[in-house]
N, CA, C and O atoms as a GROMACS GRO file, in nm:
protein
  400
    1MET      N    1  12.071  24.898   5.217
    1MET     CA    2  12.200  24.958   5.234
    1MET      C    3  12.281  24.870   5.328
    1MET      O    4  12.231  24.830   5.434
    2GLU      N    5  12.404  24.839   5.291
    2GLU     CA    6  12.488  24.756   5.376
    2GLU      C    7  12.630  24.810   5.372
    2GLU      O    8  12.681  24.846   5.266
    3TYR      N    9  12.692  24.816   5.488
    3TYR     CA   10  12.828  24.868   5.500
    3TYR      C   11  12.906  24.778   5.594
    3TYR      O   12  12.858  24.746   5.703
    4THR      N   13  13.024  24.736   5.554
    4THR     CA   14  13.107  24.652   5.639
    4THR      C   15  13.250  24.702   5.634
    4THR      O   16  13.302  24.732   5.527
    5GLU      N   17  13.313  24.712   5.749
    5GLU     CA   18  13.452  24.753   5.755
    5GLU      C   19  13.517  24.685   5.874
    5GLU      O   20  13.453  24.666   5.978
    6ARG      N   21  13.642  24.648   5.860
    6ARG     CA   22  13.714  24.581   5.967
    6ARG      C   23  13.834  24.668   6.004
    6ARG      O   24  13.914  24.704   5.917
    7LYS      N   25  13.848  24.700   6.131
    7LYS     CA   26  13.959  24.780   6.182
    7LYS      C   27  14.038  24.699   6.284
    7LYS      O   28  13.981  24.618   6.356
    8THR      N   29  14.168  24.722   6.290
    8THR     CA   30  14.253  24.652   6.386
    8THR      C   31  14.342  24.754   6.457
    8THR      O   32  14.405  24.837   6.393
    9THR      N   33  14.346  24.746   6.589
    9THR     CA   34  14.442  24.823   6.666
    9THR      C   35  14.509  24.730   6.764
    9THR      O   36  14.457  24.622   6.793
   10ALA      N   37  14.624  24.770   6.816
   10ALA     CA   38  14.698  24.686   6.908
   10ALA      C   39  14.624  24.670   7.041
   10ALA      O   40  14.637  24.566   7.106
   11ALA      N   41  14.547  24.769   7.081
   11ALA     CA   42  14.482  24.769   7.212
   11ALA      C   43  14.354  24.686   7.217
   11ALA      O   44  14.316  24.641   7.325
   12GLU      N   45  14.288  24.664   7.105
   12GLU     CA   46  14.160  24.596   7.108
   12GLU      C   47  14.157  24.484   7.005
   12GLU      O   48  14.224  24.493   6.902
   13PRO      N   49  14.080  24.380   7.030
   13PRO     CA   50  14.072  24.270   6.934
   13PRO      C   51  13.997  24.312   6.808
   13PRO      O   52  13.925  24.412   6.807
   14VAL      N   53  14.016  24.236   6.702
   14VAL     CA   54  13.947  24.264   6.577
   14VAL      C   55  13.799  24.238   6.598
   14VAL      O   56  13.759  24.130   6.641
   15ARG      N   57  13.718  24.339   6.568
   15ARG     CA   58  13.573  24.324   6.578
   15ARG      C   59  13.513  24.386   6.452
   15ARG      O   60  13.530  24.505   6.426
   16GLU      N   61  13.444  24.305   6.377
   16GLU     CA   62  13.385  24.353   6.253
   16GLU      C   63  13.272  24.450   6.282
   16GLU      O   64  13.189  24.427   6.369
   17HIS      N   65  13.271  24.560   6.207
   17HIS     CA   66  13.162  24.656   6.218
   17HIS      C   67  13.078  24.644   6.092
   17HIS      O   68  13.127  24.658   5.980
   18ARG      N   69  12.952  24.618   6.114
   18ARG     CA   70  12.861  24.600   6.001
   18ARG      C   71  12.727  24.664   6.036
   18ARG      O   72  12.683  24.659   6.151
   19LEU      N   73  12.664  24.724   5.937
   19LEU     CA   74  12.529  24.774   5.959
   19LEU      C   75  12.442  24.740   5.840
   19LEU      O   76  12.485  24.745   5.725
   20VAL      N   77  12.318  24.705   5.871
   20VAL     CA   78  12.219  24.670   5.769
   20VAL      C   79  12.094  24.754   5.798
   20VAL      O   80  12.036  24.746   5.905
   21LEU      N   81  12.056  24.833   5.699
   21LEU     CA   82  11.939  24.918   5.711
   21LEU      C   83  11.829  24.864   5.621
   21LEU      O   84  11.847  24.854   5.500
   22ASP      N   85  11.715  24.828   5.680
   22ASP     CA   86  11.602  24.775   5.606
   22ASP      C   87  11.491  24.880   5.599
   22ASP      O   88  11.438  24.922   5.702
   23ASN      N   89  11.457  24.921   5.477
   23ASN     CA   90  11.345  25.013   5.453
   23ASN      C   91  11.351  25.141   5.537
   23ASN      O   92  11.247  25.199   5.569
   24ARG      N   93  11.470  25.183   5.573
   24ARG     CA   94  11.491  25.306   5.651
   24ARG      C   95  11.420  25.306   5.786
   24ARG      O   96  11.402  25.413   5.845
   25ASN      N   97  11.380  25.189   5.838
   25ASN     CA   98  11.314  25.189   5.968
   25ASN      C   99  11.364  25.080   6.063
   25ASN      O  100  11.315  25.070   6.176
   26SER      N  101  11.460  25.001   6.021
   26SER     CA  102  11.517  24.897   6.107
   26SER      C  103  11.666  24.886   6.077
   26SER      O  104  11.705  24.854   5.965
   27LEU      N  105  11.748  24.914   6.176
   27LEU     CA  106  11.893  24.914   6.159
   27LEU      C  107  11.954  24.810   6.252
   27LEU      O  108  11.933  24.815   6.373
   28GLN      N  109  12.029  24.715   6.195
   28GLN     CA  110  12.098  24.612   6.271
   28GLN      C  111  12.247  24.640   6.262
   28GLN      O  112  12.300  24.662   6.153
   29LEU      N  113  12.317  24.640   6.377
   29LEU     CA  114  12.459  24.672   6.379
   29LEU      C  115  12.540  24.568   6.454
   29LEU      O  116  12.490  24.505   6.547
   30THR      N  117  12.665  24.550   6.413
   30THR     CA  118  12.763  24.473   6.490
   30THR      C  119  12.884  24.563   6.509
   30THR      O  120  12.898  24.666   6.443
   31GLY      N  121  12.971  24.524   6.600
   31GLY     CA  122  13.090  24.605   6.627
   31GLY      C  123  13.060  24.728   6.711
   31GLY      O  124  13.137  24.825   6.708
   32VAL      N  125  12.951  24.726   6.786
   32VAL     CA  126  12.913  24.839   6.872
   32VAL      C  127  12.974  24.818   7.010
   32VAL      O  128  12.954  24.713   7.072
   33GLN      N  129  13.047  24.916   7.058
   33GLN     CA  130  13.111  24.907   7.188
   33GLN      C  131  13.027  24.968   7.298
   33GLN      O  132  13.028  24.921   7.412
   34GLU      N  133  12.953  25.074   7.264
   34GLU     CA  134  12.875  25.146   7.365
   34GLU      C  135  12.769  25.233   7.298
   34GLU      O  136  12.792  25.287   7.190
   35VAL      N  137  12.654  25.245   7.362
   35VAL     CA  138  12.552  25.342   7.321
   35VAL      C  139  12.571  25.459   7.417
   35VAL      O  140  12.538  25.448   7.535
   36THR      N  141  12.624  25.571   7.368
   36THR     CA  142  12.657  25.683   7.457
   36THR      C  143  12.539  25.775   7.485
   36THR      O  144  12.533  25.836   7.591
   37ALA      N  145  12.444  25.786   7.390
   37ALA     CA  146  12.327  25.872   7.412
   37ALA      C  147  12.222  25.839   7.308
   37ALA      O  148  12.253  25.796   7.196
   38TYR      N  149  12.096  25.860   7.346
   38TYR     CA  150  11.990  25.851   7.246
   38TYR      C  151  11.864  25.920   7.298
   38TYR      O  152  11.840  25.928   7.419
   39ASP      N  153  11.786  25.968   7.204
   39ASP     CA  154  11.652  26.022   7.231
   39ASP      C  155  11.568  25.989   7.108
   39ASP      O  156  11.611  25.909   7.025
   40SER      N  157  11.452  26.048   7.096
   40SER     CA  158  11.364  26.011   6.984
   40SER      C  159  11.412  26.065   6.850
   40SER      O  160  11.354  26.031   6.746
   41TYR      N  161  11.517  26.150   6.850
   41TYR     CA  162  11.567  26.208   6.725
   41TYR      C  163  11.702  26.153   6.681
   41TYR      O  164  11.735  26.162   6.563
   42SER      N  165  11.780  26.095   6.773
   42SER     CA  166  11.911  26.044   6.733
   42SER      C  167  11.964  25.944   6.836
   42SER      O  168  11.919  25.939   6.950
   43ALA      N  169  12.060  25.864   6.791
   43ALA     CA  170  12.132  25.772   6.878
   43ALA      C  171  12.280  25.786   6.845
   43ALA      O  172  12.318  25.790   6.728
   44THR      N  173  12.364  25.793   6.948
   44THR     CA  174  12.508  25.803   6.930
   44THR      C  175  12.572  25.676   6.984
   44THR      O  176  12.551  25.638   7.099
   45LEU      N  177  12.650  25.610   6.898
   45LEU     CA  178  12.711  25.482   6.934
   45LEU      C  179  12.861  25.486   6.909
   45LEU      O  180  12.907  25.544   6.810
   46GLU      N  181  12.937  25.425   6.998
   46GLU     CA  182  13.080  25.405   6.974
   46GLU      C  183  13.093  25.270   6.907
   46GLU      O  184  13.049  25.168   6.960
   47THR      N  185  13.154  25.269   6.788
   47THR     CA  186  13.170  25.146   6.712
   47THR      C  187  13.317  25.117   6.688
   47THR      O  188  13.404  25.197   6.722
   48ALA      N  189  13.345  25.003   6.631
   48ALA     CA  190  13.482  24.966   6.597
   48ALA      C  191  13.542  25.061   6.494
   48ALA      O  192  13.664  25.064   6.477
   49CYS      N  193  13.459  25.138   6.425
   49CYS     CA  194  13.506  25.232   6.322
   49CYS      C  195  13.491  25.378   6.363
   49CYS      O  196  13.504  25.467   6.279
   50GLY      N  197  13.463  25.404   6.490
   50GLY     CA  198  13.446  25.540   6.537
   50GLY      C  199  13.305  25.567   6.585
   50GLY      O  200  13.223  25.476   6.597
   51THR      N  201  13.278  25.694   6.613
   51THR     CA  202  13.147  25.735   6.664
   51THR      C  203  13.048  25.744   6.548
   51THR      O  204  13.075  25.806   6.446
   52LEU      N  205  12.933  25.680   6.567
   52LEU     CA  206  12.828  25.681   6.467
   52LEU      C  207  12.705  25.749   6.525
   52LEU      O  208  12.661  25.716   6.635
   53VAL      N  209  12.650  25.845   6.451
   53VAL     CA  210  12.525  25.910   6.489
   53VAL      C  211  12.418  25.868   6.390
   53VAL      O  212  12.434  25.883   6.269
   54VAL      N  213  12.309  25.814   6.444
   54VAL     CA  214  12.194  25.774   6.364
   54VAL      C  215  12.084  25.875   6.394
   54VAL      O  216  12.043  25.889   6.509
   55GLY      N  217  12.036  25.945   6.292
   55GLY     CA  218  11.936  26.048   6.314
   55GLY      C  219  11.808  26.022   6.238
   55GLY      O  220  11.807  25.955   6.135
   56GLY      N  221  11.699  26.075   6.291
   56GLY     CA  222  11.570  26.061   6.225
   56GLY      C  223  11.459  26.097   6.320
   56GLY      O  224  11.472  26.190   6.400
   57SER      N  225  11.349  26.024   6.313
   57SER     CA  226  11.237  26.048   6.404
   57SER      C  227  11.188  25.914   6.459
   57SER      O  228  11.193  25.811   6.392
   58GLY      N  229  11.142  25.918   6.583
   58GLY     CA  230  11.097  25.797   6.648
   58GLY      C  231  11.209  25.698   6.673
   58GLY      O  232  11.185  25.578   6.680
   59ILE      N  233  11.332  25.747   6.687
   59ILE     CA  234  11.449  25.661   6.705
   59ILE      C  235  11.446  25.599   6.844
   59ILE      O  236  11.426  25.667   6.944
   60ARG      N  237  11.465  25.467   6.848
   60ARG     CA  238  11.477  25.399   6.978
   60ARG      C  239  11.572  25.281   6.964
   60ARG      O  240  11.569  25.207   6.866
   61VAL      N  241  11.656  25.265   7.064
   61VAL     CA  242  11.748  25.152   7.068
   61VAL      C  243  11.670  25.035   7.125
   61VAL      O  244  11.635  25.033   7.243
   62GLN      N  245  11.641  24.938   7.040
   62GLN     CA  246  11.560  24.825   7.084
   62GLN      C  247  11.643  24.723   7.162
   62GLN      O  248  11.600  24.674   7.266
   63ASN      N  249  11.763  24.693   7.112
   63ASN     CA  250  11.852  24.597   7.177
   63ASN      C  251  11.996  24.644   7.169
   63ASN      O  252  12.036  24.708   7.072
   64PHE      N  253  12.074  24.612   7.273
   64PHE     CA  254  12.218  24.635   7.271
   64PHE      C  255  12.283  24.535   7.365
   64PHE      O  256  12.240  24.518   7.478
   65SER      N  257  12.388  24.469   7.316
   65SER     CA  258  12.465  24.375   7.397
   65SER      C  259  12.611  24.414   7.391
   65SER      O  260  12.672  24.411   7.284
   66SER      N  261  12.668  24.451   7.505
   66SER     CA  262  12.810  24.487   7.508
   66SER      C  263  12.898  24.362   7.492
   66SER      O  264  13.012  24.374   7.449
   67GLN      N  265  12.846  24.244   7.526
   67GLN     CA  266  12.924  24.121   7.510
   67GLN      C  267  12.942  24.083   7.364
   67GLN      O  268  13.051  24.045   7.322
   68THR      N  269  12.836  24.093   7.285
   68THR     CA  270  12.844  24.055   7.144
   68THR      C  271  12.870  24.174   7.052
   68THR      O  272  12.912  24.155   6.938
   69GLY      N  273  12.845  24.296   7.100
   69GLY     CA  274  12.863  24.414   7.018
   69GLY      C  275  12.750  24.436   6.919
   69GLY      O  276  12.766  24.510   6.822
   70GLU      N  277  12.637  24.371   6.942
   70GLU     CA  278  12.524  24.384   6.852
   70GLU      C  279  12.422  24.483   6.906
   70GLU      O  280  12.401  24.493   7.027
   71ALA      N  281  12.359  24.557   6.815
   71ALA     CA  282  12.255  24.652   6.852
   71ALA      C  283  12.152  24.657   6.741
   71ALA      O  284  12.181  24.628   6.625
   72SER      N  285  12.030  24.694   6.778
   72SER     CA  286  11.925  24.718   6.678
   72SER      C  287  11.853  24.847   6.714
   72SER      O  288  11.823  24.874   6.830
   73ILE      N  289  11.826  24.925   6.611
   73ILE     CA  290  11.761  25.055   6.627
   73ILE      C  291  11.639  25.058   6.536
   73ILE      O  292  11.646  25.018   6.420
   74LEU      N  293  11.528  25.105   6.592
   74LEU     CA  294  11.405  25.120   6.515
   74LEU      C  295  11.369  25.268   6.505
   74LEU      O  296  11.414  25.348   6.587
   75GLY      N  297  11.291  25.303   6.406
   75GLY     CA  298  11.249  25.441   6.383
   75GLY      C  299  11.276  25.479   6.240
   75GLY      O  300  11.335  25.401   6.164
   76GLU      N  301  11.235  25.597   6.200
   76GLU     CA  302  11.258  25.644   6.064
   76GLU      C  303  11.398  25.705   6.054
   76GLU      O  304  11.422  25.815   6.104
   77VAL      N  305  11.488  25.632   5.990
   77VAL     CA  306  11.628  25.675   5.980
   77VAL      C  307  11.640  25.774   5.865
   77VAL      O  308  11.606  25.744   5.751
   78GLU      N  309  11.690  25.895   5.898
   78GLU     CA  310  11.710  25.998   5.797
   78GLU      C  311  11.857  26.015   5.760
   78GLU      O  312  11.889  26.056   5.649
   79TYR      N  313  11.948  25.983   5.854
   79TYR     CA  314  12.090  25.992   5.822
   79TYR      C  315  12.173  25.903   5.913
   79TYR      O  316  12.134  25.871   6.025
   80LEU      N  317  12.290  25.865   5.861
   80LEU     CA  318  12.393  25.793   5.934
   80LEU      C  319  12.521  25.875   5.916
   80LEU      O  320  12.560  25.903   5.803
   81GLN      N  321  12.584  25.912   6.026
   81GLN     CA  322  12.702  25.998   6.016
   81GLN      C  323  12.812  25.947   6.109
   81GLN      O  324  12.791  25.931   6.229
   82TYR      N  325  12.930  25.923   6.050
   82TYR     CA  326  13.046  25.887   6.131
   82TYR      C  327  13.124  26.014   6.162
   82TYR      O  328  13.145  26.098   6.075
   83GLN      N  329  13.165  26.026   6.287
   83GLN     CA  330  13.248  26.140   6.325
   83GLN      C  331  13.393  26.101   6.308
   83GLN      O  332  13.430  25.986   6.331
   84SER      N  333  13.474  26.196   6.270
   84SER     CA  334  13.615  26.171   6.240
   84SER      C  335  13.689  26.116   6.360
   84SER      O  336  13.669  26.162   6.473
   85ARG      N  337  13.776  26.017   6.338
   85ARG     CA  338  13.859  25.961   6.444
   85ARG      C  339  13.968  26.059   6.487
   85ARG      O  340  14.020  26.046   6.598
   86ILE      N  341  14.003  26.155   6.405
   86ILE     CA  342  14.110  26.249   6.436
   86ILE      C  343  14.083  26.319   6.568
   86ILE      O  344  14.176  26.340   6.646
   87HIS      N  345  13.960  26.356   6.594
   87HIS     CA  346  13.925  26.425   6.717
   87HIS      C  347  13.932  26.334   6.838
   87HIS      O  348  13.947  26.382   6.951
   88LYS      N  349  13.921  26.202   6.817
   88LYS     CA  350  13.919  26.106   6.925
   88LYS      C  351  14.058  26.059   6.967
   88LYS      O  352  14.079  26.022   7.082
   89GLU      N  353  14.154  26.061   6.873
   89GLU     CA  354  14.285  26.007   6.902
   89GLU      C  355  14.359  26.096   7.001
   89GLU      O  356  14.361  26.219   6.988
   90LYS      N  357  14.419  26.033   7.099
   90LYS     CA  358  14.490  26.106   7.203
   90LYS      C  359  14.621  26.163   7.149
   90LYS      O  360  14.697  26.093   7.083
   91GLY      N  361  14.645  26.288   7.178
   91GLY     CA  362  14.772  26.350   7.142
   91GLY      C  363  14.785  26.391   6.996
   91GLY      O  364  14.897  26.397   6.946
   92THR      N  365  14.676  26.418   6.926
   92THR     CA  366  14.687  26.460   6.788
   92THR      C  367  14.653  26.608   6.771
   92THR      O  368  14.636  26.656   6.659
   93GLY      N  369  14.644  26.679   6.881
   93GLY     CA  370  14.607  26.819   6.875
   93GLY      C  371  14.723  26.911   6.836
   93GLY      O  372  14.832  26.865   6.802
   94VAL      N  373  14.696  27.039   6.841
   94VAL     CA  374  14.792  27.140   6.802
   94VAL      C  375  14.916  27.136   6.890
   94VAL      O  376  15.028  27.147   6.839
   95LEU      N  377  14.898  27.120   7.022
   95LEU     CA  378  15.015  27.118   7.112
   95LEU      C  379  15.107  27.002   7.081
   95LEU      O  380  15.229  27.018   7.085
   96ARG      N  381  15.053  26.888   7.051
   96ARG     CA  382  15.138  26.773   7.018
   96ARG      C  383  15.217  26.800   6.890
   96ARG      O  384  15.334  26.764   6.881
   97ARG      N  385  15.154  26.862   6.791
   97ARG     CA  386  15.224  26.892   6.667
   97ARG      C  387  15.332  26.996   6.689
   97ARG      O  388  15.436  26.991   6.624
   98LEU      N  389  15.308  27.091   6.779
   98LEU     CA  390  15.409  27.194   6.805
   98LEU      C  391  15.525  27.142   6.888
   98LEU      O  392  15.640  27.176   6.862
   99PHE      N  393  15.495  27.059   6.988
   99PHE     CA  394  15.599  27.015   7.082
   99PHE      C  395  15.638  26.869   7.066
   99PHE      O  396  15.730  26.823   7.134
  100GLY      N  397  15.572  26.796   6.977
  100GLY     CA  398  15.598  26.652   6.961
  100GLY      C  399  15.702  26.623   6.867
  100GLY      O  400  15.733  26.506   6.844
   0.00000   0.00000   0.00000
């Protein structure tokens, strides 16, 4: 499984986000900005394309470099889920729509 997407915003440089999953037990990623949380069941990462949750069993972040944006995760991967950017964008809530 391979997924590649490129996003551009005025505030941050272009950083390609790519993930490669080998045999559901080795995940290589680029475009990772931060590993926000992880345990043996899931890892949550901020990527160039939004928040990514990797779930499964025996999950462990083997490597992460904030300079290069590369990360590798080992364990039995059962799902990959991106969370919507709508919740992350500042000022897109109900009050902004009512008063904006």
